[in-house]
C-alpha distance (Angstrom), angle and dihedral (degrees) to the residues before:
residue distance angle dihedral
M1 . . .
K2 3.81 . .
V3 3.79 124.4 .
L4 3.79 128.1 -166.2
V5 3.82 109.7 -147.3
I6 3.80 116.3 -156.5
N7 3.80 131.0 -164.4
A8 3.80 107.6 -179.3
G9 3.78 130.7 -166.7
S10 3.78 132.1 179.5
S11 3.82 92.0 -88.5
S12 3.79 103.0 11.8
L13 3.78 143.2 61.7
K14 3.81 119.6 -161.9
Y15 3.78 116.1 -167.5
Q16 3.79 143.9 179.9
L17 3.78 128.1 -172.1
I18 3.81 108.8 -149.7
D19 3.81 127.2 -169.4
M20 3.80 101.8 -145.0
T21 3.82 94.2 -163.0
D22 3.81 87.1 80.7
E23 3.84 99.6 1.7
S24 3.80 91.1 -116.4
V25 3.80 121.3 155.5
L26 3.80 106.7 -123.7
A27 3.80 94.5 -174.2
K28 3.77 141.7 -19.5
G29 3.75 135.9 -169.0
L30 3.76 152.7 148.7
C31 3.78 132.4 -111.4
E32 3.79 107.3 -161.0
R33 3.80 141.1 174.7
I34 3.82 90.9 40.5
G35 3.78 108.6 -179.7
V36 3.80 92.1 22.3
D37 3.80 116.8 59.8
G38 3.81 106.0 -51.0
R39 3.80 139.4 -132.0
I40 3.80 134.2 -167.7
E41 3.80 125.5 -155.5
H42 3.81 114.0 -168.9
K43 3.81 131.7 -178.7
R44 3.80 127.8 -172.8
A45 3.80 123.3 -149.1
D46 3.81 90.2 -107.4
G47 3.80 90.6 59.8
V48 3.80 99.1 -102.0
K49 3.82 109.1 145.5
V50 3.78 127.5 -160.2
E51 3.80 126.2 -174.7
K52 3.80 126.5 -176.6
D53 3.78 138.0 172.1
L54 3.80 107.6 -134.3
P55 3.80 134.7 162.5
F56 3.82 111.5 -100.7
P57 3.81 106.4 179.6
T58 3.82 89.1 164.7
H59 3.80 140.6 2.4
K60 3.81 89.1 -92.7
E61 3.82 92.2 67.5
A62 3.81 89.1 47.9
F63 3.81 90.4 54.7
L64 3.80 91.1 48.3
A65 3.80 89.8 50.5
L66 3.80 95.0 50.3
I67 3.81 91.1 48.1
D68 3.79 89.3 50.8
M69 3.81 89.6 48.7
L70 3.82 92.3 50.6
T71 3.81 94.3 48.3
T72 3.82 106.6 35.7
G73 3.79 143.4 39.0
E74 3.79 126.1 0.3
G75 3.80 93.3 -25.0
K76 3.82 94.3 55.9
V77 3.82 117.0 132.2
I78 3.84 100.6 149.5
D79 3.81 133.6 35.0
S80 3.80 97.7 -128.5
M81 3.78 142.8 -8.1
D82 3.82 87.8 -103.4
E83 3.82 86.6 79.6
I84 3.81 89.3 67.0
N85 3.81 104.2 93.6
A86 3.80 98.9 -175.5
V87 3.80 142.9 -1.1
G88 3.79 122.3 -136.6
H89 3.82 119.7 -158.9
R90 3.78 124.6 -161.1
V91 3.82 109.9 -137.7
L92 3.79 124.1 -171.3
H93 3.80 103.2 -149.9
G94 3.78 132.9 26.5
S95 3.83 96.1 167.1
E96 3.83 112.5 -148.4
K97 3.79 92.9 -48.7
Y98 3.80 101.0 73.3
K99 3.78 110.1 56.1
V100 3.82 94.3 161.3
S101 3.80 138.0 21.6
T102 3.79 112.9 -73.3
L103 3.79 142.2 -165.7
V104 3.79 111.2 -97.9
T105 3.80 116.3 -110.7
D106 3.78 131.8 162.7
Q107 3.82 87.7 -96.2
V108 3.81 92.1 52.6
I109 3.81 90.2 52.1
E110 3.81 90.5 49.3
D111 3.80 90.0 50.5
I112 3.79 93.1 50.4
F113 3.80 88.6 52.5
A114 3.81 89.1 47.4
F115 3.82 90.5 56.3
R116 3.81 90.5 58.9
D117 3.81 92.5 115.5
L118 3.82 88.3 60.7
G119 3.81 93.2 47.7
P120 3.81 107.9 16.5
L121 3.81 96.3 164.8
H122 3.80 96.4 43.6
N123 3.80 115.6 24.8
P124 3.83 99.3 59.8
P125 3.83 95.9 51.1
Q126 3.81 91.1 42.3
A127 3.81 90.6 54.1
T128 3.81 89.7 45.1
A129 3.80 89.8 52.5
M130 3.81 91.0 51.4
K131 3.79 91.6 54.3
A132 3.81 90.3 48.3
C133 3.80 90.1 48.5
Q134 3.81 90.4 52.8
E135 3.80 89.7 52.4
V136 3.81 91.9 52.7
F137 3.82 100.6 39.3
G138 3.77 100.1 28.4
K139 3.79 122.5 -132.8
D140 3.80 95.8 -76.6
T141 3.81 92.8 77.0
P142 3.81 105.9 78.9
M143 3.79 114.9 -120.5
V144 3.77 122.7 -165.0
A145 3.81 130.4 -160.6
V146 3.82 114.9 -145.0
F147 3.81 112.1 -167.0
D148 3.81 124.9 -147.5
T149 3.81 87.9 -146.3
S150 3.82 100.5 49.6
F151 3.83 99.0 83.6
H152 3.80 89.1 59.1
Q153 3.82 94.4 53.8
T154 3.83 88.1 94.6
M155 3.82 91.2 68.3
P156 3.82 112.8 118.1
E157 3.79 119.9 -117.3
K158 3.79 92.1 -104.4
A159 3.81 89.2 60.7
Y160 3.79 99.4 45.5
M161 3.81 101.9 38.4
F162 3.80 119.6 100.0
P163 3.83 114.0 -140.3
I164 3.81 93.0 -117.8
P165 3.84 129.3 106.4
Y166 3.81 107.8 -50.2
E167 3.79 94.0 -129.8
Y168 3.83 90.1 72.7
Y169 3.79 87.9 64.2
E170 3.79 93.9 38.2
N171 3.81 95.3 49.7
D172 3.81 104.0 27.7
S173 3.84 106.5 20.1
I174 3.81 91.8 -118.6
R175 3.81 103.9 172.3
R176 3.78 143.3 113.2
Y177 3.82 111.6 -70.3
G178 3.80 103.6 166.3
F179 3.79 129.0 -149.2
H180 3.83 140.9 -138.3
G181 3.81 84.2 59.2
T182 3.80 95.2 146.4
S183 3.81 90.3 52.8
H184 3.81 93.1 46.1
R185 3.81 90.3 48.8
Y186 3.80 93.3 50.9
V187 3.81 95.3 44.4
S188 3.80 94.4 45.9
Q189 3.82 90.6 53.5
R190 3.80 92.0 48.6
A191 3.82 90.6 46.0
L192 3.80 91.8 56.9
A193 3.80 89.3 54.1
L194 3.81 95.0 43.9
L195 3.80 94.2 48.0
G196 3.80 94.3 38.8
L197 3.80 93.5 -123.3
P198 3.80 127.3 157.5
E199 3.81 108.7 -122.6
Q200 3.80 94.5 -131.6
E201 3.80 93.9 54.0
S202 3.78 104.4 42.1
G203 3.78 142.8 104.9
L204 3.79 123.9 -166.1
V205 3.78 137.2 170.9
I206 3.82 110.6 -152.1
A207 3.81 118.5 -160.8
H208 3.81 113.9 -161.9
L209 3.79 103.1 -169.7
G210 3.77 122.0 -178.0
N211 3.78 134.2 112.3
G212 3.78 81.0 -54.0
A213 3.80 114.0 41.0
S214 3.78 138.9 -171.4
I215 3.79 142.5 166.1
C216 3.80 125.2 -138.1
A217 3.80 129.0 -167.6
V218 3.81 108.9 -147.7
R219 3.79 116.7 -166.2
N220 3.80 117.5 -175.3
G221 3.80 90.6 -16.1
R222 3.82 95.7 -51.1
S223 3.78 131.5 103.7
V224 3.80 109.6 -112.7
D225 3.81 100.0 166.9
T226 3.79 139.4 5.4
S227 3.78 137.7 -177.3
M228 3.81 103.1 -128.9
G229 3.78 115.8 79.3
M230 3.78 136.9 -164.7
T231 3.79 86.1 -34.7
P232 3.83 131.2 22.7
L233 3.82 89.9 -102.7
E234 3.80 99.2 83.3
G235 3.79 124.1 84.3
L236 3.78 126.4 18.8
M237 3.78 125.7 39.0
M238 3.83 105.6 -107.7
G239 3.79 141.0 -177.6
T240 3.81 96.3 -68.3
R241 3.83 101.2 -10.6
S242 3.78 121.2 93.9
G243 3.79 98.6 -145.2
D244 3.81 113.7 -162.1
V245 3.82 112.8 12.0
D246 3.81 129.8 165.2
F247 3.81 105.3 -98.6
G248 3.79 88.0 -147.1
A249 3.80 89.4 60.8
M250 3.80 90.6 52.6
A251 3.81 90.8 47.8
W252 3.81 89.5 51.7
I253 3.82 91.0 50.2
A254 3.81 89.4 50.0
G255 3.79 91.4 52.5
E256 3.79 95.5 45.0
T257 3.82 97.6 43.5
R258 3.81 98.8 30.4
Q259 3.78 91.0 -126.8
T260 3.81 119.5 155.0
L261 3.79 126.3 -124.6
S262 3.81 87.6 -103.1
D263 3.80 90.0 53.8
L264 3.80 91.8 51.4
E265 3.80 92.6 44.7
R266 3.81 87.7 56.3
V267 3.82 90.7 48.6
A268 3.81 91.9 49.2
N269 3.82 93.0 47.7
T270 3.80 103.9 37.5
A271 3.82 110.9 17.8
S272 3.80 104.9 38.7
G273 3.81 137.4 67.5
L274 3.80 117.5 53.6
L275 3.81 90.3 -11.7
G276 3.79 94.3 49.5
I277 3.80 96.4 50.8
S278 3.81 98.2 37.4
G279 3.80 96.7 40.5
L280 3.79 83.5 -151.9
S281 3.80 114.1 78.7
S282 3.80 145.7 -27.4
D283 3.81 89.4 -136.2
L284 3.79 110.8 98.8
R285 3.81 91.0 -154.0
V286 3.79 90.0 61.3
L287 3.80 91.1 46.5
E288 3.80 93.6 48.9
Q289 3.80 89.4 54.0
A290 3.79 89.1 48.9
W291 3.84 89.1 47.9
H292 3.80 89.8 59.5
E293 3.80 89.6 47.3
G294 3.81 90.9 55.5
H295 3.83 98.6 -107.1
A296 3.82 101.6 167.2
R297 3.80 98.9 -154.4
A298 3.80 92.7 44.2
R299 3.80 87.3 55.1
L300 3.80 90.9 47.9
A301 3.81 91.8 49.9
I302 3.80 92.5 51.0
K303 3.81 93.9 44.8
T304 3.81 90.8 48.9
F305 3.80 90.8 48.5
A306 3.81 92.0 50.5
H307 3.82 93.0 45.3
R308 3.81 94.3 50.8
F309 3.79 91.3 42.1
A310 3.81 92.7 53.4
R311 3.80 90.3 46.4
H312 3.80 90.9 54.4
I313 3.80 92.0 48.5
A314 3.81 89.6 52.4
G315 3.79 91.8 47.7
H316 3.79 93.7 49.4
A317 3.80 91.0 49.6
A318 3.81 86.3 65.9
A319 3.83 88.4 67.4
L320 3.81 90.1 62.3
Q321 3.79 131.6 81.1
R322 3.81 89.4 -144.2
L323 3.80 135.5 6.6
D324 3.79 112.7 -134.9
G325 3.78 101.6 157.1
I326 3.79 148.4 4.4
I327 3.80 112.3 -147.8
F328 3.81 128.2 -162.3
T329 3.80 120.9 -154.6
G330 3.82 139.9 150.8
G331 3.80 126.8 65.8
I332 3.82 95.6 -59.0
G333 3.79 96.3 34.7
E334 3.79 92.5 51.2
N335 3.80 98.3 42.4
S336 3.80 112.0 27.1
V337 3.80 111.1 91.1
L338 3.82 89.2 176.7
I339 3.82 96.4 54.8
R340 3.80 92.5 46.9
R341 3.82 90.4 50.5
L342 3.81 94.9 47.2
V343 3.79 92.5 47.4
S344 3.80 95.1 46.2
E345 3.81 89.9 52.1
R346 3.81 88.0 60.2
L347 3.81 93.5 49.5
T348 3.80 99.8 58.1
V349 3.82 86.0 109.7
F350 3.83 85.7 76.6
G351 3.79 92.1 50.6
L352 3.80 92.5 -103.8
A353 3.79 112.8 157.9
M354 3.81 118.4 -176.5
D355 3.80 121.9 -146.2
A356 3.82 104.0 -136.1
A357 3.81 95.0 -153.4
R358 3.81 93.3 48.7
N359 3.79 90.5 47.9
Q360 3.81 89.8 55.5
Q361 3.82 93.1 61.1
P362 3.83 113.8 115.9
N363 3.79 121.0 -116.2
S364 3.81 88.6 -108.5
A365 3.82 84.6 76.8
G366 3.81 87.0 73.1
E367 3.79 122.7 -155.7
R368 3.80 108.6 12.7
L369 3.78 145.5 159.4
I370 3.80 113.4 -120.0
S371 3.80 100.4 176.5
A372 3.80 122.4 97.5
D373 3.81 118.8 -98.7
G374 3.81 92.2 -108.7
S375 3.81 95.8 48.0
R376 3.81 113.2 130.5
V377 3.82 89.8 -146.2
R378 3.77 117.9 38.0
C379 3.78 121.3 -133.2
A380 3.80 126.4 -158.6
V381 3.79 143.8 172.5
I382 3.80 115.9 -133.3
P383 3.82 118.7 178.5
T384 3.78 107.9 -131.7
N385 3.79 123.2 -123.7
E386 3.78 110.8 -171.5
E387 3.81 91.5 164.0
R388 3.81 90.6 61.4
M389 3.80 91.5 53.6
I390 3.80 91.4 48.1
A391 3.80 90.5 49.2
L392 3.82 92.5 48.9
D393 3.81 91.1 51.2
A394 3.80 90.5 46.7
I395 3.81 92.2 52.5
R396 3.81 93.5 45.4
L397 3.80 95.3 48.7
G398 3.80 91.6 37.0
R399 3.79 89.7 60.3
I400 3.80 90.0 51.7
H401 3.82 89.0 50.5
T402 3.82 91.6 49.2
A403 3.79 93.1 47.0
A404 3.79 90.8 50.5
A405 3.80 91.3 48.8
L406 3.82 91.5 51.6
A407 3.80 94.7 45.7
């Protein structure tokens, strides 16, 4: 059983072909500059790399190119596209309608387009990519939409409501939705196995830290609170996003500088966070190097990030009945020894004790405990694998589709 996993953007198409018999990645790649001139970068599991400049007027040509790359020439890993049993699509926003992954139909594609106001940069190109995929594969190959928001649909009302007039929720569905749900779902399942916890008696705080970052409180295997809101802007300070900021402060800035709401939204999304405070970079690796060189604002940015991160972990623990583990994942969570150390130092109130040697292990060590043996709350690093979750959903729902077709 082979699954093609797709993560589409307005001008890009990331893909992985996964053999689900052993969950091995046969090949992965990126089609970029769609609508401009086009380029595909492809890598097989054995390390063979192929790069080509090709015209990609639309996503359809990108799909044709990746199929050609998978089935012919140096990039070949399968004999024909008929070997692909299902296609899984990552989708940013499913609104309140899609609480679980779902088989793609024309109505599903229309709905994803209709949610464009909730995910203007992601939903439209993801729906466009689905239509292009249908044109290339036909409708007999099952396609599955896996929503970043669906894992958080188990949050209670008290967690997802904004404290603003109720009619905004009633009329326009303005509420917290949360993101990184596929990552949080995968990591929480792996954490239960790593820590030897029964799902129905467990409490975890998952920290997905990358250029985008979010916290999720997982009680008995279900999301009960998360830091991102209606958009990915709320919550943690990130690479270029501000996270939580006093709206009154933004209103004051607007009045003093005569900037519009659109101007300030751009500032909050693209010029804030680590970049905004450091004035140097949004890349934590650059800032960590500057930290060691004594760069004062790089140090301030990192300390602020760690402080706000620890505060969010503590706050999300309050949504749990018990706290068994704190789990780091994402590019920063998996790789930054410094961030994990700074955060753990602020969480000693929970009885968390970090083991310095374990924390120093590289991410190549895979899933690993980093807390000391006597720590009241255990702490671990679990590399995320959203593609695996998408592929598993695609296979599961693909079998249902096939069974229905044969009935």
